[in-house]
C-alpha positions in Angstrom: 11.1 17.5 5.4 11.5 21.2 4.9 12.7 23.1 1.9 14.0 26.6 1.9 11.9 29.2 3.7 10.3 26.6 6.1 7.9 25.2 3.4 7.2 21.5 3.3 8.4 19.7 0.3 5.5 18.4 -1.8 5.2 14.6 -1.9 6.2 12.8 -5.1 3.2 12.1 -7.4 1.9 8.6 -7.3 2.5 6.5 -10.4 -0.9 4.7 -10.4 0.1 2.3 -13.2 3.1 1.1 -11.1 1.0 0.8 -8.0 -1.6 -1.3 -9.8 1.1 -3.4 -11.4 2.7 -4.0 -8.1 -0.6 -4.9 -6.4 -1.6 -7.2 -9.2 0.8 -9.9 -7.9 -0.5 -12.0 -4.9 3.1 -12.6 -3.8 3.7 -8.8 -3.6 0.5 -8.3 -1.7 1.6 -11.0 0.7 5.0 -9.2 1.1 3.1 -6.0 1.8 0.9 -7.8 4.4 4.2 -9.0 6.1 5.3 -5.3 6.3 1.9 -4.0 7.5 2.7 -4.1 11.2 6.4 -3.6 11.2 9.5 -3.2 9.0 11.4 -6.4 8.2 14.8 -7.2 6.9 15.1 -8.8 3.5 16.4 -12.0 5.2 13.3 -12.1 7.4 11.1 -11.8 4.4 13.0 -14.6 2.7 12.4 -16.8 5.7 8.6 -16.0 5.6 8.5 -17.1 1.9 10.5 -20.3 1.8 9.0 -21.3 -1.5 10.8 -18.3 -3.1 14.5 -17.9 -3.5 16.2 -14.7 -2.3 16.6 -13.4 -5.9 12.8 -13.7 -6.5 12.0 -11.9 -3.2 14.4 -9.1 -4.1 12.8 -8.8 -7.6 9.4 -8.4 -6.0 10.7 -5.9 -3.5 12.2 -3.8 -6.3 8.8 -3.7 -8.0 7.2 -2.6 -4.8 9.9 0.0 -4.2 9.6 1.4 -7.7 5.8 1.8 -7.1 6.6 3.7 -3.8 5.0 1.0 -1.7 8.2 0.0 0.0 11.0 2.1 1.4 14.3 0.3 1.8 16.7 1.5 4.4 20.3 0.1 4.9 21.5 -0.4 8.4 24.9 -1.9 8.4 24.7 -5.1 6.4 20.9 -5.4 6.7 18.3 -4.0 4.3 15.2 -3.0 6.2 11.9 -2.8 4.2 9.2 -0.4 5.4 5.6 -0.2 4.1 4.6 3.2 2.7 0.8 3.1 2.7 0.4 6.5 1.0 0.2 5.2 -2.6 -2.5 2.8 -1.5 -4.4 5.6 0.2 -4.1 7.7 -3.0 -5.6 4.8 -5.0 -8.3 4.4 -2.3 -9.2 8.1 -2.3 -9.3 8.3 -6.1 -10.9 5.0 -7.0 -12.8 3.6 -4.0 -13.7 6.5 -1.6 -16.4 8.0 -3.8 -17.9 4.6 -4.6 -17.8 3.5 -0.9 -19.5 6.7 0.3 -22.2 6.3 -2.4 -22.8 2.7 -1.2 -23.0 3.8 2.4 -25.6 6.5 1.4 -27.7 3.9 -0.4 -27.5 1.6 2.6 -28.6 4.4 4.9 -31.6 5.2 2.6 -32.5 1.5 2.5 -32.4 1.3 6.3 -34.5 4.4 6.6 -37.1 3.0 4.1 -37.2 -0.3 5.9 -37.7 1.3 9.3 -40.4 3.7 8.0 -42.1 0.9 6.1 -41.7 2.7 2.8 -41.6 0.2 -0.2 
């Protein structure tokens, strides 16, 4: 989206505490997994989680929406839920990316040492 003067609006900052809280629940992670490949209606999500009543599904969706992980869109009488992966990417970039690249560097050094016969 554009603001005045053709500049892009800056994205909202990620509330990491809300994202971590939302991801702490296995049910919410399963809901996000259901949205990974395509948007789904709330009714469809309720059918995929028959052990949960509609009210409970909606409560979980509200937590995910408050964390910025789900974007809800009304189309007629249906509520479509879309995954927004950007907060997860933000968490990855801040908390995992540096550690993963360090681990890859150590594995590369180990491979090199093993191939060269260096103890």
